[in-house]
C-alpha positions as CSV (number, residue, x, y, z in Angstrom):
1,M,7.5,-2.9,2.9
2,S,5.5,-5.4,5.0
3,R,2.0,-4.8,6.2
4,A,3.3,-4.7,9.8
5,E,5.4,-1.7,8.9
6,L,2.6,0.4,7.4
7,V,2.2,3.6,9.4
8,C,-0.1,6.0,7.6
9,V,-1.4,9.5,8.2
10,I,-4.5,10.6,6.3
11,T,-5.9,14.1,6.3
12,G,-9.6,14.6,5.7
13,A,-10.3,11.1,7.0
14,T,-13.8,12.0,8.4
15,G,-15.2,12.8,4.9
16,Q,-16.8,10.2,2.8
17,I,-13.8,9.2,0.7
18,G,-11.4,9.7,3.6
19,T,-13.4,7.3,5.8
20,E,-13.2,4.6,3.1
21,I,-9.4,5.2,2.7
22,A,-8.9,4.8,6.5
23,M,-11.0,1.6,6.5
24,G,-9.0,0.2,3.6
25,M,-5.7,1.0,5.3
26,A,-7.0,-0.6,8.6
27,K,-8.0,-3.7,6.6
28,E,-4.3,-4.0,5.6
29,G,-3.2,-3.8,9.2
30,A,-1.8,-0.3,9.0
31,T,-1.2,1.9,12.0
32,L,-3.5,4.9,11.4
33,I,-2.9,8.6,12.3
34,L,-6.0,10.6,11.6
35,P,-5.9,14.4,12.3
36,Y,-9.4,15.8,12.5
37,R,-11.3,19.1,12.6
38,N,-14.6,17.9,13.8
39,E,-14.5,16.0,17.1
40,K,-18.0,14.4,16.7
41,K,-17.2,13.0,13.3
42,A,-13.7,11.8,14.5
43,K,-15.3,9.9,17.4
44,E,-17.8,8.2,15.0
45,L,-14.9,7.3,12.6
46,Q,-12.9,5.9,15.5
47,N,-15.8,3.8,16.7
48,S,-16.4,2.5,13.2
49,I,-12.8,1.5,12.6
50,K,-12.5,-0.2,16.0
51,A,-15.8,-2.1,15.5
52,K,-14.6,-3.6,12.2
53,Y,-10.9,-3.8,12.8
54,P,-10.5,-3.9,16.6
55,S,-6.7,-4.6,16.5
56,T,-6.0,-1.4,14.6
57,Q,-3.5,1.0,16.2
58,L,-5.2,4.3,15.9
59,F,-4.1,7.8,16.8
60,M,-6.8,10.5,16.6
61,D,-5.3,14.0,16.7
62,P,-7.1,17.4,16.7
63,L,-5.6,19.7,14.1
64,D,-6.7,23.1,12.9
65,L,-5.9,23.0,9.2
66,S,-6.6,26.7,8.9
67,S,-3.4,27.4,10.9
68,L,-0.2,26.6,8.9
69,E,1.8,27.1,12.1
70,A,-0.3,24.3,13.7
71,V,0.2,22.1,10.6
72,K,4.0,22.6,10.7
73,N,4.1,21.8,14.5
74,Y,2.0,18.7,13.9
75,T,4.4,17.4,11.3
76,E,7.3,17.9,13.8
77,L,5.3,16.0,16.4
78,L,4.5,13.1,14.0
79,S,8.2,12.8,12.9
80,K,9.2,12.3,16.6
81,R,6.2,10.2,17.6
82,H,6.1,7.9,14.6
83,P,9.7,7.4,13.2
84,N,8.3,4.5,11.1
85,L,5.7,6.7,9.3
86,S,5.8,5.5,5.7
87,I,2.6,6.7,4.0
88,L,1.1,10.2,3.7
89,I,-2.3,10.6,2.1
90,N,-3.3,14.2,1.5
91,N,-7.1,14.2,1.2
92,A,-8.5,17.2,3.1
93,A,-10.5,19.7,1.0
94,T,-13.1,22.4,1.5
95,V,-15.2,24.6,-0.8
96,P,-16.7,27.6,1.0
97,S,-19.4,29.4,-1.0
98,T,-17.9,32.8,-0.5
99,R,-14.3,34.0,-0.3
100,E,-13.0,33.5,3.2
101,E,-9.5,33.9,4.7
102,T,-7.8,32.0,7.5
103,G,-6.3,33.7,10.5
104,D,-3.1,34.0,8.5
105,G,-4.9,36.0,5.9
106,I,-4.8,33.2,3.3
107,E,-7.8,32.3,1.1
108,V,-9.3,29.2,2.6
109,Q,-9.4,26.9,-0.5
110,F,-5.8,27.7,-1.4
111,N,-4.8,27.1,2.3
112,T,-6.6,23.8,2.9
113,N,-6.6,22.3,-0.5
114,V,-3.0,23.2,-1.5
115,L,-0.8,24.6,1.2
116,V,-1.7,21.9,3.7
117,Y,-0.6,19.3,1.2
118,V,2.7,21.1,0.7
119,S,3.3,21.6,4.4
120,M,2.6,18.0,5.2
121,M,5.0,16.8,2.5
122,V,7.7,19.2,3.5
123,G,7.3,18.6,7.2
124,L,7.3,14.8,6.9
125,A,9.9,14.6,4.2
126,K,12.7,13.6,6.6
127,V,10.8,10.7,8.2
128,L,9.4,9.5,4.9
129,K,12.9,9.5,3.3
130,S,14.2,7.5,6.3
131,N,11.8,4.6,5.6
132,T,12.5,2.8,2.3
133,G,9.6,2.7,-0.1
134,S,7.5,5.4,1.5
135,R,4.6,6.9,-0.5
136,V,2.8,10.2,-0.8
137,V,-0.7,10.2,-2.3
138,N,-2.3,13.5,-3.2
139,V,-6.0,13.3,-3.8
140,A,-6.6,15.7,-6.7
141,S,-9.5,15.7,-9.2
142,E,-10.4,15.7,-12.9
143,Y,-12.3,18.8,-12.1
144,A,-9.3,21.1,-12.4
145,G,-8.1,24.2,-14.3
146,D,-8.5,28.0,-14.1
147,F,-5.0,28.4,-12.7
148,A,-3.6,31.9,-12.5
149,F,-0.1,32.2,-10.9
150,D,-0.7,35.9,-10.4
151,D,-3.9,35.3,-8.5
152,L,-3.6,32.2,-6.4
153,Q,-6.0,33.6,-3.8
154,F,-8.7,35.2,-6.0
155,K,-7.8,38.7,-5.0
156,R,-7.8,40.0,-8.6
157,R,-10.6,37.9,-10.0
158,L,-14.1,37.8,-8.7
159,Y,-14.2,34.8,-6.3
160,N,-16.1,31.8,-7.6
161,K,-16.1,28.7,-5.5
162,N,-16.0,26.3,-8.4
163,A,-13.2,28.2,-10.1
164,A,-11.2,28.4,-6.9
165,Y,-11.7,24.7,-6.3
166,R,-10.7,23.8,-9.9
167,Q,-7.6,25.9,-9.5
168,S,-6.7,24.2,-6.2
169,K,-7.1,20.8,-7.8
170,Q,-4.8,21.8,-10.7
171,M,-2.3,22.9,-8.1
172,N,-2.5,19.6,-6.4
173,R,-1.2,17.9,-9.5
174,M,1.4,20.6,-10.1
175,V,2.9,20.4,-6.6
176,T,2.9,16.6,-6.9
177,Y,5.2,16.8,-9.9
178,A,7.3,19.4,-8.3
179,A,7.7,17.4,-5.0
180,A,8.7,14.3,-7.0
181,S,11.4,16.3,-8.9
182,T,12.8,18.3,-6.0
183,L,12.0,17.4,-2.4
184,F,11.9,13.6,-3.0
185,K,14.3,13.5,-6.0
186,D,16.7,10.5,-5.9
187,T,15.0,8.9,-2.9
188,S,12.8,5.8,-2.7
189,V,9.8,8.0,-1.8
190,T,7.1,8.0,-4.5
191,V,4.7,11.0,-4.9
192,N,1.6,10.6,-7.1
193,A,-1.8,12.3,-7.5
194,C,-5.1,10.8,-8.4
195,H,-8.7,11.5,-9.2
196,P,-10.9,9.5,-6.8
197,G,-14.1,9.6,-8.9
198,V,-17.3,11.6,-8.6
199,V,-18.7,10.7,-5.2
200,T,-21.8,11.9,-3.5
201,S,-20.4,14.0,-0.7
202,Q,-20.6,17.3,1.2
203,L,-17.9,18.6,-1.1
204,L,-19.8,17.7,-4.2
205,T,-22.9,19.4,-2.8
206,G,-20.8,22.4,-2.0
207,L,-19.8,22.7,-5.6
208,G,-23.4,22.8,-6.6
209,F,-23.7,19.3,-8.0
210,G,-26.2,16.6,-7.1
211,H,-25.4,13.0,-6.8
212,G,-22.1,11.5,-7.9
213,F,-21.6,8.4,-10.0
214,D,-19.3,6.5,-7.7
215,S,-19.6,5.1,-4.2
216,A,-17.2,6.4,-1.5
217,A,-15.7,2.9,-1.5
218,K,-14.9,3.1,-5.2
219,G,-13.6,6.6,-4.6
220,A,-11.1,5.2,-2.2
221,Q,-9.8,2.6,-4.6
222,C,-7.3,4.7,-6.5
223,P,-5.8,6.4,-3.4
224,L,-5.4,2.9,-1.8
225,F,-3.9,1.5,-4.9
226,L,-1.2,4.3,-4.9
227,A,-0.6,3.7,-1.2
228,L,-0.4,-0.1,-1.3
229,S,0.1,-1.7,-4.7
230,T,3.5,-3.2,-5.6
231,K,2.8,-2.0,-9.2
232,I,3.6,1.6,-8.1
233,E,7.1,0.9,-6.8
234,G,9.5,3.3,-8.4
235,I,6.7,5.3,-10.2
236,T,6.6,8.9,-9.1
237,G,5.3,12.3,-10.2
238,K,2.4,10.8,-12.1
239,Y,-1.4,11.3,-12.2
240,F,-3.8,8.4,-12.0
241,V,-7.5,7.9,-12.8
242,S,-9.2,4.5,-12.0
243,C,-5.9,3.1,-10.9
244,N,-4.4,3.8,-14.3
245,E,-1.7,6.4,-15.2
246,K,-3.1,9.2,-17.2
247,N,-1.4,11.9,-19.1
248,C,-1.8,15.3,-17.5
249,P,-1.5,18.6,-19.4
250,W,0.4,20.2,-16.5
251,Q,2.9,17.5,-16.0
252,G,5.0,18.7,-19.0
253,N,5.8,22.1,-17.6
254,P,8.3,21.5,-14.9
255,D,9.4,25.1,-14.6
256,A,5.9,26.3,-13.8
257,N,5.4,23.4,-11.3
258,V,8.6,24.2,-9.4
259,Q,7.8,27.9,-9.5
260,L,4.4,27.2,-7.8
261,W,6.0,24.7,-5.4
262,E,8.6,27.3,-4.3
263,K,5.8,30.0,-3.9
264,C,3.7,27.6,-1.8
265,I,6.6,26.9,0.5
266,T,7.0,30.6,1.3
267,Y,3.5,30.4,3.0
268,T,4.0,27.2,5.0
269,K,6.3,28.5,7.7
270,H,8.8,25.7,7.2
């Protein structure tokens, strides 16, 4: 895939890591599609990209990630508007301090951190499959665990923002493996997950931690590697840390991963 053919959609692009991912893709000459929740931050990002890479083709779209109907409709719009779309980077995440629900009655972390990833993959599958060598990058985390299939929304357990976040990040990896083995099986589309590092950010602060160890630019390196490197061609359903494949304890349980994937799809309205 030549650089001129790169058409990339990035969720969560106005965050610290997301901004650096967008900048990295712009540097490579990609057409950028950046759905946003905060108009002020989106305008600032647009101005920053255009100031550094003025020739970038840039599409800024308002999108309410708390509405799975809106996300589904958005994927349908993108498939029609950008038939050459070849890269999906799922990066959006949130960590509310108390348990909250969307208008659909879904716990917010499960919705934004997991179901939006699934909905974007499912909704854009057809256009991604139509472009040889397309890639899906799911930004996950080493800070993962606490998964309970019978309590995906913390209705049974007492809500804890960190536990809910860790569960969502485990699910990111699980749905990555499932998507690779089901939705994108026997296609040229690769689907991989990664840990971006520990970056000082609003998200890290929301989790109750102080400063991170990595710059936002370093945090963007692994997602950009998975989106762009020729070394990733044909590698799918894997987990990466610091641009290196790492064994994941949840990769070896395909039945559980597919079971979660199928459960998630029931929420997405596809």
